C-alpha positions as CSV (number, residue, x, y, z in Angstrom):
1,X,-86.3,76.9,17.1
2,X,-83.2,74.8,17.6
3,X,-81.0,77.9,18.0
4,X,-83.4,79.2,20.7
5,X,-83.3,75.9,22.5
6,X,-79.5,75.7,22.3
7,X,-79.2,79.3,23.5
8,X,-81.6,78.7,26.5
9,X,-79.7,75.5,27.3
10,X,-76.3,77.3,27.2
11,X,-77.6,80.2,29.4
12,X,-79.1,77.7,31.8
13,X,-75.8,75.8,32.1
14,X,-73.8,78.9,32.6
15,X,-76.1,80.4,35.3
16,X,-76.3,77.2,37.3
17,X,-72.5,77.0,37.3
18,X,-72.3,80.5,38.5
19,X,-74.8,80.0,41.4
20,X,-73.7,76.4,42.2
21,X,-71.7,77.3,45.3
22,X,-73.9,80.1,46.6
23,X,-72.6,83.5,47.4
24,X,-69.0,83.8,48.5
25,X,-68.6,85.8,51.7
26,X,-65.1,87.0,52.6
27,X,-64.7,88.3,56.1
28,X,-61.9,90.4,57.1
29,X,-59.6,88.8,59.7
30,X,-58.7,91.0,62.5
31,X,-55.3,90.2,64.2
32,X,-54.8,91.7,67.6
33,X,-51.2,91.6,68.6
34,X,-50.6,91.6,72.4
35,X,-48.0,94.0,73.7
36,X,-45.3,92.5,75.9
37,X,-45.6,93.4,79.5
38,X,-43.7,96.4,80.5
39,X,-42.0,94.7,83.5
40,X,-40.5,92.0,81.3
41,X,-38.3,94.6,79.6
42,X,-37.1,95.9,83.0
43,X,-36.5,92.6,84.6
44,X,-33.1,91.8,83.1
45,X,-31.5,95.2,83.8
46,X,-32.8,95.1,87.4
47,X,-31.3,91.6,87.9
48,X,-28.0,92.8,86.4
49,X,-27.9,95.7,88.8
50,X,-28.5,93.4,91.7
51,X,-25.7,91.1,90.7
52,X,-23.3,94.0,90.2
53,X,-24.3,95.4,93.6
54,X,-23.7,92.0,95.3
55,X,-20.3,91.7,93.6
56,X,-19.3,95.2,94.7
57,X,-20.6,94.7,98.3
58,X,-18.9,91.3,98.7
59,X,-15.5,93.1,99.1
60,X,-12.0,91.7,98.7
61,X,-11.5,88.5,100.7
62,X,-8.2,87.5,99.1
63,X,-6.0,88.7,101.9
64,X,-5.0,86.2,104.6
65,X,-6.9,86.5,107.9
66,X,-5.1,88.5,110.6
67,X,-4.4,86.6,113.8
68,X,-4.3,88.5,117.0
69,X,-1.6,87.4,119.5
70,X,-2.8,85.9,122.8
């Protein structure tokens, strides 16, 4: 009888420890990565082309100005 009581007590302690926290639910985490905007990749080359165009269009202003005789 003592062995039966000891066995029941041991099983009871083990089962309560297993169910103490309740069921463990693990949810999958979904990570959605945002794609960068397509215009952000084209902005730097477009600005570079505008700057190069302005430099080329500015011309050569290093020569002294020509004075016309009066």
